[in-house]
C-alpha positions in Angstrom: 29.3 91.6 36.8 27.2 93.4 34.3 26.2 97.1 34.8 22.5 96.0 34.9 23.1 93.6 37.7 24.4 96.4 40.0 21.9 99.2 38.9 19.2 99.8 41.4 16.5 102.1 40.1 15.8 105.2 42.2 12.4 105.6 40.6 9.1 104.2 41.9 7.6 101.0 40.6 3.9 101.0 39.7 2.8 99.4 43.0 4.7 102.1 45.0 2.4 104.9 43.7 -0.8 105.9 45.6 -3.6 108.2 44.5 -2.8 111.7 45.8 1.0 111.2 46.2 2.8 114.5 45.6 6.2 115.2 44.2 7.7 118.7 44.2 10.9 119.7 42.4 13.5 122.2 43.2 13.4 125.6 41.5 15.0 126.4 38.1 15.6 130.0 37.0 14.9 130.7 33.3 17.8 132.5 31.6 18.4 134.3 28.4 20.7 131.4 27.4 17.8 129.0 27.9 15.7 130.9 25.4 18.5 131.4 22.9 19.4 127.7 23.0 15.8 126.6 22.7 15.3 128.8 19.7 18.3 127.3 18.1 17.2 123.8 18.9 13.6 124.2 17.8 14.0 126.7 15.0 11.4 129.0 16.7 13.0 132.4 16.5 9.7 134.3 17.0 10.6 137.9 18.0 8.5 137.7 21.2 11.2 135.3 22.4 14.4 136.6 20.8 14.1 140.3 20.1 14.1 142.6 23.2 13.2 145.7 21.2 10.2 144.0 19.5 9.1 142.5 22.8 9.1 145.9 24.5 6.1 146.8 22.3 4.3 143.5 23.0 1.5 142.8 25.5 4.1 141.8 28.1 6.7 144.5 27.5 9.6 142.0 27.5 10.7 138.7 26.1 8.7 135.6 27.0 10.1 132.1 27.3 8.7 129.6 24.7 5.8 127.6 26.1 7.4 124.4 24.9 10.7 125.4 26.6 8.7 125.7 29.9 7.2 122.3 29.2 10.6 120.8 28.5 12.1 122.2 31.6 9.1 120.8 33.6 10.0 117.4 32.2 13.6 117.8 33.3 12.5 118.9 36.8 10.4 115.8 37.1 13.3 113.7 36.1 15.5 115.4 38.7 13.0 114.5 41.4 13.8 110.9 40.6 10.5 109.1 40.8 10.8 108.0 37.1 14.5 107.0 37.1 14.9 103.5 35.9 11.2 102.6 36.3 9.4 104.6 33.6 8.8 102.5 30.5 7.2 105.1 28.2 5.6 108.5 28.2 2.1 108.0 26.8 0.7 111.5 26.4 -0.3 114.8 27.9 -2.8 117.6 28.0 -1.4 121.0 28.6 -2.3 124.6 29.1 -0.1 127.7 29.3 -1.8 130.2 31.6 0.8 132.9 32.4 4.0 134.1 30.7 7.4 133.0 31.9 10.1 135.7 31.7 13.8 135.7 31.8 14.7 135.6 35.5 11.6 133.8 36.6 12.2 130.7 38.8 9.8 127.8 38.2 9.2 124.5 39.9 7.1 121.5 39.3 4.3 120.1 41.5 3.0 116.7 40.4 0.3 114.5 42.1 -1.0 111.1 41.2 -4.5 111.4 39.9 -5.1 107.9 38.3 -3.6 104.4 38.5 -4.4 101.7 36.0 -2.8 98.2 36.3 -1.9 96.7 32.9 -1.3 93.0 32.7 0.7 93.1 29.5 3.4 95.2 31.4 4.2 92.2 33.7 3.0 93.8 36.9 3.3 97.5 35.8 0.7 100.0 34.8 -0.3 103.5 33.7 0.2 106.4 36.1 -1.5 109.7 35.4 -0.1 112.8 37.0 -1.7 116.2 37.6 1.1 118.6 36.9 1.5 122.3 37.8 4.4 124.6 36.9 4.6 127.3 39.5 6.7 130.5 39.5 8.4 132.3 42.4 5.3 134.3 43.1 3.3 131.1 43.6 1.4 131.6 40.4 0.6 128.6 38.2 2.1 129.3 34.8 1.2 126.0 33.1 -0.7 122.9 34.0 -2.0 119.7 32.7 -1.9 115.9 33.0 0.9 113.5 32.0 0.5 109.8 31.5 3.3 107.3 31.6 3.8 103.6 31.8 5.8 102.3 34.8 7.4 98.9 35.4 6.0 96.7 38.1 8.0 95.5 41.1 10.6 93.0 39.9 9.3 90.2 42.1 5.9 90.6 40.6 7.2 90.7 37.0 9.0 87.4 37.6 5.8 85.6 38.6 
């Protein structure tokens, strides 16, 4: 028996989404290690992220997490919720705005809601799902927001027709 034959996707198929559906992730605390590792991965060693003494004299008075680190963690939080697992075909794009800083020790979570659905015949029963996404900190403040668009597979019985 092949691995694919026993795998049952946990994610939602295109037909299982409805406008307004909401998915909320668990929280994730941003650590100094996250920032250091992201700087090493991305090559972005800007002092506002990596130099505590420099950051003391900045607008925020402390180090700030990279915006793209926050976006990356938001993607991971969405994956942990499970609605994409095994059913997402491709990430199509995003619009994004960073509205508040995220500091070491802040805990963020993701809130996503379905804002648009578009069936696509070429995907054998699947379609495009657009999500309105918020990243919210422990104080209930939205620190980043935008829209994500992804292609999702259709229900297997529809794809076979």
